[in-house]
N, C-alpha and C positions, 0 to 999 in steps of 0.2 A: 344527410344529403348535401348539407351546407360545406361540411368539410370536403366532401366529394367534388363539388364545383370548384372550391378553392384550389384542390390538387389539380384540377382539370386547366384551370385559367392561368394559375400562377407558378407551375413549375414546368421544366424543359419536358420531361417524359409525359404530362399530361397535355401539354400543348401540341407535341409532336403526333401523339395519338389523335388529338382533334384535327390537325392538319392533315393526317393520312387519311382519316375518315371524310374530310370534305373533298380532298383530292381525288378519292376513288368513286364518290358519287356522280362525279361529272362524266363517267363512261359509261353509267347506266341510267342515271335519274336527270341530272342537272348539267346544263350548258357551262363551260367554263367561266364564261362573265359572272353567271349567277352564283358559282362556287366563290368567285372572288369578292364579290358583295358581301356572302354570309362570311367570309373569312373577316372581311373588315368589320362587319358589326360584331363578330365574336371578338375581335382586338378593342372594341369599343367597350365590351362588357368586362374585358380583362382591365382596361384602364379604371374602369369605375371600381372594380372590386380592389385596385391597388391602393386607391384612396379611402376606400369605405366610407365617403361622405364625410371624411375629415377636411378641415379648413387647412390648408398648407402655409405655412410664413415662408415667404421666399427669401432666399439667401443673398439675392442681388435685386437690384431696381432696374433690371433690364431682362425682358422676356423675349426669348426666341422659340415662336410657337410655330409647330410642324419643322422641328429641327432636322428631322431625317438623320443622317450620320454626321452633321456639321453638331459639334459641341462646343463653340468657343468659350474659354475661361470667361469669368465676370458676367455670366448671361444665366438664367435660368432658362435650361433646354427641354423643351416639352413636345412630345408627340403623342400619337395614340399606341406606337408600338415603338420598341427598340430605342427608347430615349431614356436619359435619366429621371425624367419626370414623366409619368404616363397620364395622360389626360385625354377624356372623351370630348372629342371637338363638337359634338351635339348635344353636350350637357352642360350644366354650369360649371364654370371654371373653379377650380379648388382654391383659389386665393382670396383674401378679403378685398374689400373695396379699396381703390386708392392705392394700390400695392405698386405700381411700375411706373416710371417716368419714361420708358422708351419700349417699343414694342416692335420687333420684325417679324414678318411671316411672308416668307417666299414661296410662290407654287403650292397655295394651300386653297385659296377662295375659289379656284375655278375647279375644286372636285365637291363643292356643294351647291344644293340646288339654292337658287336665289332668296326667294320667299320664304321657304320653311327652315331653311338651314343657315344661310349665310347672315342674314339679317339678325338672327339670334346671336351668332356668334360674335358679331361686330358689336353688339349691345353688350356682350359680356365682356367684351376685350374693354369697351369704355367704360364698363363699371370696375375694373380692376386696374384702370390708368387714373393716375392723379390729373387734376385739373393743368392743363399745358403739356401733357405727356404728347410726345411724337410717335405716331404708329406709320410705319412703313410697310407696305403691300407691295409685291410684284406677282403677275401671273403672265400667260401668253396673252397677247395682244389680238383683238378683234380687228382692230385698223390695221396693223401689221400683215395679218392674214389676209385681208382683202386686198391691201396695196401689193402684195407678193404676188397673188395669183394675176393680177393685171401686168404688172412689170415682168414677170420671167416663170410664171408658173411654179413659184415657190423655190426656183433652183438656188437661189442665195441662201434661203433659209437652212434647206436642206444641207447644203455645203458646209454650213456654220455646225451643225450638228455632227456631220462627219468629223470635221476638224476636232471635236470632243471626242477624242477616240474611247474614253472611259466610260460614255454614254452611248456609245454608236452600237457596239456590238449586239445588245438586244433588239434592234430594229433594223439590222442590215438587209433584212427580207426586202425593205421598199425599194432596193436598188433594180429590182425586177420590174418596177411600177414606172408609170410617168410622174414626174417630179412633183404634180399637184395633188397627188396622194399624200404628201406631207401635210397639206393643210387639213384634209381630213384627221390626220393624227392628231395635228395641234387642238381641233375641236373635241374629239372623242376620247383619243388616247385608249382605245379598246373599251370604250364604256365608262371609263374612269373620271373623265372630264364632263361636267354638267354646264359650264359656262366659259365662254372667252369673255373679255372684258376690254371697252375702250375708257378713256378718260372719263366721260360724262356718266357711264354706268356706274363705274367706281367710286367717283364724287357722288352721285346720289345715294348708293348704299352706304357710304360712309356718313353722309349728312343725316341721313335717317335714323344711324346709331347713336349719333351725339358729337360728331367729329365736324369741324370746319378748316378753312384756310387749306385745302388740298391743292398740291402742286403737282405736276408732273417732273419726274426728274430721269436722268440716265441712271441704268442699274448701279454703273460705279459709284454714284452718290452714297449709297448704303456703307460701303467698304470706306469712303471719304470721311463720312459723318463718324463712323464707328472702325477705328482703326483695327479694333481686335476682331472684327467681325468678316468671314472668308466670302470671297467673290464668287459668283456663279459664273459670269462671262457669257451669258447669252442674252444679250440686249436686244438684238437683230429682230428677234420675233416676240418681244416681250414689253410690258408696261410696269414701270415703277412709280408709285405715289408715296407721297409724305402727307399725312393730315394731322391736325392737332386737335387734342381732346378739350372741347370747350363746355 
């Protein structure tokens, strides 16, 4: 049985079969949002199976957590799926205490429930950080969403996303709707987002986890601080902060 689950989670044929089974259920049993949530939890199981409870010794002192398709050299690039290092963000991180001097995590925190998930992850990040380490977080901005509604019903935010043609095609359906629907998309992203943050809320969460000296920056500051780190170029609707492990 154990070998079967290893095959199911860790091989391409097994994962393909599992993905097909989940996709088919949405037509007879589950809604598509439920299927996405189940698929995410299966990715988490796969990530835990990949480490097998082992402690990983990082090859670099900088951690890119939630890397997605961006894998800059000189960083430990980790995510729940399709990453060089697979990690379950809702479980203890697989590295020893005080492993990293810098952590960057872009557009991850908004996917986690604040009390039961995000605070636990931030405490784990603090555990694997050295004293004085920098932690950079970015995510959709609650303040920007509120301002955008008042100013122009989010027309400028929507135009910014359209300008990023590589990320526009999947949500081009929004052209059929009033521009303020983009604010709902920021808040919910089809159920994937749990929270938006402003500075005070991020600073509070980081403080609870053992970080201090929280400062807000433009998104470009990450690339200025780390020249080898790729820029996202979506500051208009986002907030970026840096905190220090204390």
